[in-house]
N, C-alpha and C positions, 0 to 999 in steps of 0.2 A: 789363795790364788790357785784354783784348779787348772792344771795344764800349763802353768807358767804365765797365764794371762792375768792381768789385773782385773779386779772386779769393776763394774761400771761405776764411774764417779771417783775412782782412785787414781792417783798420779801414775803415769806410765814409766817413770824413772825414779831414781833415788833423790833427784833434785826437787825441792818444794815448788809448788806452782807459784808463778810470778803474778802478782796482782797488778793490773794496769789501772791507773786512776781513770775515773770516768771522763769522757770527752766533754769539755766545757763549750757547748754549742753557742752559748750567749757571746763568748769572746770571738768565736768564728763569725757569728752574725754581725757583730760590731766591726770586725775587720772587713767583711764584705761590704757593709754600708759605707765605711770610710773609703774603700777602694772605688766604689761606684760614684760617690760624690767627688772624689779626686779626679777620676777620669772625666766625669761630666764637666768639672771646672776647667780642666785643660782643654777639652774639645770646645767648650763655649768660649774660652779665651782666644782660641785660634780664629774664631769668627769675628772678632772685634776689628774695627777699622784701624787704619794705620796711625791715626792721630795727626798731630801737626809735626812738620819737619823740624821745628826748633825744640821739640821735646827730647830730653835725654833718655827718658824711660818711656817706652811704648805702652799703650793701654793694656795690652795683654800680659805684660811682664808679671804683674802681681798675681794674676790668675794662674800663670804657669808655675810660679813659686808655691802658691798655696795648694794647687792641685797636686803637684809633684810631692809636696810634703805630706799630703793626706795619703797618697798611694804608698809612700815610703813607710808611714806609720802603720798602714794596713798590713803591709808585708811583715814588718817587725812584730806586730801583735800576733799575726798568724804563726810566725816562727816561734815566738815565745810560748804561745798556747800549745803548739805541737811538742815543744820540749817539756811540757808539764807545768809551766808557770801558771799559777792560779791567783786570781785577785783575792785579796784578803781584806776584810773590813778593818778600817782604822779605829782604834779605840778613841772615843771622844771624851773631852773633859766634862761637858755638860749635855751630852747627847745620849739618850737611852737607846742603845743599839738593839735591844729586844723589843722595842715598841715599833709598831708598824708604820706605814706611810700615813701622813696626815692628809687625807684626801680632800678635806674641806679647804685647807690652805692651798693645796695644789689646784683645786678647781677655781678658787678665788683668783689666784695668779693667772691662770689660763683665761679667765673672764676679763681681767684687766688687760692682758695682751691682745685678746680678740677685740675688745673695745678700742684699743689703740689703733689696730689695723683698720677697723671699720670707720673710725672718725678722723683719721689724719688728713685725708684730702679735703674734708669739709671744714674742720676746725683749725687745721694747720699744726705744725710741730710745736710751736711755742705753747699753745694751749694743751694739746694732747700730751706733750712731754711732761708738763706739770701734773696733769691728771694721772699719767703713768707712774710717776714717782710717788705721788700722794697715795694712789690706790695700792701700789705694791707695798709701801711702808705700812699702810693701815691693815692690809691683809696679813702681813707678817707680825702684827701685834702692836704697832705704834699707834697711840690714840690721840696724838697732837695734830689734828686735822689742819688747822690754820698754819702751823709751822711747816707741816709736810707740803702744803700747797705753795707756801712762800719759797721754800728750798727748791721745790720742783720747778717753780716759775723762773727762779734765778738760773738754775742749771739748764733748763730748756731754752731760754732766751739766749744765754751765753753760747750754748752749742749751736743754736740757729745762726747767730752772727759768726761763729767760728767757721761753720760750713759755708755760709752764703758770702761773707765778706773775705774771710781769711783764705779759704780754699777755692772760692769761686764756684761752689757746687750749690745750685738752687734746691732748696727743700721747701715744701709747702708752707706758706704763711697763713693760709686759710682765712679766717675771719679778721685776722690782724693785717691782711694785705693792705699796704699803703701806710700803716702805722709803724711797722718794723722797718 
């Protein structure tokens, strides 16, 4: 140290340099997305109609609860990230954590969901729900097509009746309109 000054790159005191962990931008991005969706949900819920006078719970109540919960989770995630909390991968029993993403399976599931969205108005929930279940099960490795379709049909028809009759929420019947 000529002249009492430290050489470039050397610590300026006797204390060792403190290393700060790298900023986890992905967690901050997730917190921002949660906050945006939460605020949007609350704002959208404020625009709902008053409903009926005999309803104990107004239509926007669930939107307020869900939106507020999302904003709270966003704040908690941002605070935890700022404190240095980092997400760690969970060790899996039969999952190879060193193996990459199975893009073929992911693309197959995305295709099944896209087909569901595209066909639901035309075919209706009872048919599309069965195809959704059977398609997702097949993409994930189950090769019992007939059983998948039967289970999907039972689940989709039961959920259709649960919404339509039980809750009074009409969902598309599609080609089975008049039969269900």
